[in-house]
Biotite code that builds the C-alpha atoms (Angstrom):
import biotite.structure as struc

atoms = struc.array([
    struc.Atom([-44.525, 29.393, -12.920], chain_id="A", res_id=1, res_name="MET", atom_name="CA", element="C"),
    struc.Atom([-46.307, 26.246, -11.798], chain_id="A", res_id=2, res_name="THR", atom_name="CA", element="C"),
    struc.Atom([-44.959, 22.766, -11.864], chain_id="A", res_id=3, res_name="THR", atom_name="CA", element="C"),
    struc.Atom([-46.920, 19.687, -12.736], chain_id="A", res_id=4, res_name="SER", atom_name="CA", element="C"),
    struc.Atom([-47.263, 17.002, -10.122], chain_id="A", res_id=5, res_name="PRO", atom_name="CA", element="C"),
    struc.Atom([-44.727, 14.189, -10.318], chain_id="A", res_id=6, res_name="LYS", atom_name="CA", element="C"),
    struc.Atom([-46.484, 11.152, -11.731], chain_id="A", res_id=7, res_name="VAL", atom_name="CA", element="C"),
    struc.Atom([-44.942, 8.133, -13.408], chain_id="A", res_id=8, res_name="PRO", atom_name="CA", element="C"),
    struc.Atom([-45.046, 8.083, -17.190], chain_id="A", res_id=9, res_name="ARG", atom_name="CA", element="C"),
    struc.Atom([-46.757, 5.122, -18.861], chain_id="A", res_id=10, res_name="PRO", atom_name="CA", element="C"),
    struc.Atom([-44.664, 2.721, -20.883], chain_id="A", res_id=11, res_name="LYS", atom_name="CA", element="C"),
    struc.Atom([-44.704, 3.255, -24.672], chain_id="A", res_id=12, res_name="PRO", atom_name="CA", element="C"),
    struc.Atom([-47.511, 1.311, -26.295], chain_id="A", res_id=13, res_name="GLY", atom_name="CA", element="C"),
    struc.Atom([-49.458, 1.202, -23.054], chain_id="A", res_id=14, res_name="GLY", atom_name="CA", element="C"),
    struc.Atom([-53.236, 1.034, -22.991], chain_id="A", res_id=15, res_name="HIS", atom_name="CA", element="C"),
    struc.Atom([-55.119, 4.360, -23.345], chain_id="A", res_id=16, res_name="VAL", atom_name="CA", element="C"),
    struc.Atom([-56.419, 3.966, -19.771], chain_id="A", res_id=17, res_name="ALA", atom_name="CA", element="C"),
    struc.Atom([-52.785, 3.806, -18.582], chain_id="A", res_id=18, res_name="ASP", atom_name="CA", element="C"),
    struc.Atom([-51.829, 7.111, -20.201], chain_id="A", res_id=19, res_name="ARG", atom_name="CA", element="C"),
    struc.Atom([-51.761, 10.364, -18.311], chain_id="A", res_id=20, res_name="LEU", atom_name="CA", element="C"),
    struc.Atom([-54.679, 12.672, -18.913], chain_id="A", res_id=21, res_name="HIS", atom_name="CA", element="C"),
    struc.Atom([-52.761, 15.939, -19.299], chain_id="A", res_id=22, res_name="LEU", atom_name="CA", element="C"),
    struc.Atom([-54.096, 19.285, -20.517], chain_id="A", res_id=23, res_name="PRO", atom_name="CA", element="C"),
    struc.Atom([-53.613, 20.594, -24.047], chain_id="A", res_id=24, res_name="MET", atom_name="CA", element="C"),
    struc.Atom([-52.900, 24.292, -23.852], chain_id="A", res_id=25, res_name="ARG", atom_name="CA", element="C"),
    struc.Atom([-54.275, 26.890, -24.602], chain_id="A", res_id=26, res_name="PRO", atom_name="CA", element="C"),
    struc.Atom([-57.767, 25.342, -24.779], chain_id="A", res_id=27, res_name="LEU", atom_name="CA", element="C"),
    struc.Atom([-57.249, 23.137, -21.714], chain_id="A", res_id=28, res_name="TRP", atom_name="CA", element="C"),
    struc.Atom([-58.887, 20.013, -23.081], chain_id="A", res_id=29, res_name="GLY", atom_name="CA", element="C"),
    struc.Atom([-57.608, 16.578, -22.084], chain_id="A", res_id=30, res_name="CYS", atom_name="CA", element="C"),
    struc.Atom([-54.989, 15.250, -24.489], chain_id="A", res_id=31, res_name="GLY", atom_name="CA", element="C"),
    struc.Atom([-56.394, 11.713, -24.171], chain_id="A", res_id=32, res_name="ILE", atom_name="CA", element="C"),
    struc.Atom([-60.185, 11.885, -23.858], chain_id="A", res_id=33, res_name="CYS", atom_name="CA", element="C"),
    struc.Atom([-60.699, 15.467, -25.135], chain_id="A", res_id=34, res_name="ARG", atom_name="CA", element="C"),
    struc.Atom([-62.982, 16.411, -22.203], chain_id="A", res_id=35, res_name="ALA", atom_name="CA", element="C"),
    struc.Atom([-62.449, 19.674, -20.320], chain_id="A", res_id=36, res_name="GLU", atom_name="CA", element="C"),
    struc.Atom([-59.335, 19.320, -18.195], chain_id="A", res_id=37, res_name="TRP", atom_name="CA", element="C"),
    struc.Atom([-59.170, 18.234, -15.445], chain_id="A", res_id=38, res_name="PRO", atom_name="CA", element="C"),
    struc.Atom([-61.245, 15.369, -16.808], chain_id="A", res_id=39, res_name="CYS", atom_name="CA", element="C"),
    struc.Atom([-62.536, 12.560, -14.589], chain_id="A", res_id=40, res_name="GLU", atom_name="CA", element="C"),
    struc.Atom([-59.337, 10.519, -15.055], chain_id="A", res_id=41, res_name="SER", atom_name="CA", element="C"),
    struc.Atom([-57.112, 13.502, -14.263], chain_id="A", res_id=42, res_name="ALA", atom_name="CA", element="C"),
    struc.Atom([-59.207, 14.286, -11.172], chain_id="A", res_id=43, res_name="ARG", atom_name="CA", element="C"),
    struc.Atom([-58.907, 10.707, -9.946], chain_id="A", res_id=44, res_name="ALA", atom_name="CA", element="C"),
    struc.Atom([-55.129, 10.729, -10.479], chain_id="A", res_id=45, res_name="ALA", atom_name="CA", element="C"),
    struc.Atom([-54.764, 14.091, -8.713], chain_id="A", res_id=46, res_name="LEU", atom_name="CA", element="C"),
    struc.Atom([-56.846, 12.940, -5.756], chain_id="A", res_id=47, res_name="LEU", atom_name="CA", element="C"),
    struc.Atom([-54.666, 9.845, -5.413], chain_id="A", res_id=48, res_name="ILE", atom_name="CA", element="C"),
    struc.Atom([-51.438, 11.812, -5.708], chain_id="A", res_id=49, res_name="GLU", atom_name="CA", element="C"),
    struc.Atom([-52.530, 14.463, -3.204], chain_id="A", res_id=50, res_name="TYR", atom_name="CA", element="C"),
    struc.Atom([-54.559, 12.163, -0.928], chain_id="A", res_id=51, res_name="ARG", atom_name="CA", element="C"),
    struc.Atom([-52.480, 13.214, 2.083], chain_id="A", res_id=52, res_name="ASP", atom_name="CA", element="C"),
    struc.Atom([-52.548, 16.943, 1.319], chain_id="A", res_id=53, res_name="ASN", atom_name="CA", element="C"),
    struc.Atom([-55.749, 18.282, -0.224], chain_id="A", res_id=54, res_name="LEU", atom_name="CA", element="C"),
    struc.Atom([-54.713, 21.824, 0.716], chain_id="A", res_id=55, res_name="VAL", atom_name="CA", element="C"),
    struc.Atom([-51.698, 21.502, -1.592], chain_id="A", res_id=56, res_name="ALA", atom_name="CA", element="C"),
    struc.Atom([-54.010, 20.176, -4.326], chain_id="A", res_id=57, res_name="LEU", atom_name="CA", element="C"),
    struc.Atom([-56.275, 23.206, -3.943], chain_id="A", res_id=58, res_name="ARG", atom_name="CA", element="C"),
    struc.Atom([-53.266, 25.562, -4.119], chain_id="A", res_id=59, res_name="VAL", atom_name="CA", element="C"),
    struc.Atom([-51.943, 23.781, -7.219], chain_id="A", res_id=60, res_name="TYR", atom_name="CA", element="C"),
    struc.Atom([-55.334, 23.853, -8.942], chain_id="A", res_id=61, res_name="LEU", atom_name="CA", element="C"),
    struc.Atom([-55.884, 27.507, -8.014], chain_id="A", res_id=62, res_name="SER", atom_name="CA", element="C"),
    struc.Atom([-52.586, 28.418, -9.665], chain_id="A", res_id=63, res_name="ALA", atom_name="CA", element="C"),
    struc.Atom([-53.546, 26.451, -12.769], chain_id="A", res_id=64, res_name="LEU", atom_name="CA", element="C"),
    struc.Atom([-56.975, 28.091, -12.783], chain_id="A", res_id=65, res_name="MET", atom_name="CA", element="C"),
    struc.Atom([-55.331, 31.529, -13.032], chain_id="A", res_id=66, res_name="ALA", atom_name="CA", element="C"),
    struc.Atom([-53.246, 30.293, -15.984], chain_id="A", res_id=67, res_name="GLU", atom_name="CA", element="C"),
    struc.Atom([-56.325, 28.782, -17.642], chain_id="A", res_id=68, res_name="VAL", atom_name="CA", element="C"),
    struc.Atom([-58.315, 31.978, -17.189], chain_id="A", res_id=69, res_name="ASP", atom_name="CA", element="C"),
    struc.Atom([-55.628, 33.999, -18.952], chain_id="A", res_id=70, res_name="ALA", atom_name="CA", element="C"),
    struc.Atom([-55.282, 31.499, -21.800], chain_id="A", res_id=71, res_name="GLN", atom_name="CA", element="C"),
    struc.Atom([-59.009, 30.934, -22.369], chain_id="A", res_id=72, res_name="LEU", atom_name="CA", element="C"),
    struc.Atom([-59.687, 34.666, -22.372], chain_id="A", res_id=73, res_name="SER", atom_name="CA", element="C"),
    struc.Atom([-57.252, 34.977, -25.297], chain_id="A", res_id=74, res_name="GLN", atom_name="CA", element="C"),
    struc.Atom([-59.263, 32.479, -27.339], chain_id="A", res_id=75, res_name="VAL", atom_name="CA", element="C"),
    struc.Atom([-62.593, 33.859, -26.080], chain_id="A", res_id=76, res_name="ASN", atom_name="CA", element="C"),
    struc.Atom([-63.889, 30.612, -24.533], chain_id="A", res_id=77, res_name="ARG", atom_name="CA", element="C"),
    struc.Atom([-65.870, 31.254, -21.366], chain_id="A", res_id=78, res_name="PRO", atom_name="CA", element="C"),
    struc.Atom([-65.901, 28.480, -18.790], chain_id="A", res_id=79, res_name="SER", atom_name="CA", element="C"),
    struc.Atom([-66.947, 27.922, -15.190], chain_id="A", res_id=80, res_name="ASP", atom_name="CA", element="C"),
    struc.Atom([-63.389, 27.561, -13.927], chain_id="A", res_id=81, res_name="LEU", atom_name="CA", element="C"),
    struc.Atom([-64.305, 27.214, -10.267], chain_id="A", res_id=82, res_name="CYS", atom_name="CA", element="C"),
    struc.Atom([-66.456, 24.188, -11.111], chain_id="A", res_id=83, res_name="ARG", atom_name="CA", element="C"),
    struc.Atom([-63.712, 22.697, -13.272], chain_id="A", res_id=84, res_name="ARG", atom_name="CA", element="C"),
    struc.Atom([-60.799, 23.277, -10.940], chain_id="A", res_id=85, res_name="PHE", atom_name="CA", element="C"),
    struc.Atom([-61.966, 23.470, -7.337], chain_id="A", res_id=86, res_name="LEU", atom_name="CA", element="C"),
    struc.Atom([-65.516, 22.351, -6.589], chain_id="A", res_id=87, res_name="SER", atom_name="CA", element="C"),
    struc.Atom([-64.744, 18.628, -6.928], chain_id="A", res_id=88, res_name="TRP", atom_name="CA", element="C"),
    struc.Atom([-61.857, 18.579, -4.418], chain_id="A", res_id=89, res_name="VAL", atom_name="CA", element="C"),
    struc.Atom([-62.958, 17.158, -1.061], chain_id="A", res_id=90, res_name="GLY", atom_name="CA", element="C"),
])
């Protein structure tokens, strides 16, 4: 089981840009902008949160990538998961 990173929740009625870009399972699209997750906003937030420990970010994303692979294979949606989950991390 993986845990999501601890990030503050936006206040109700906040601007769309203030909302967290979290994945919608099982298709793993962003719940806000509908792009493949992690979308650009999610990537930026993750890089800020893990700025002092990119190794931990890679471990977290690798665990999520395994979950995504299992879920996307059930709905028959191929995707370049390495590009989505790991190639953008510094």
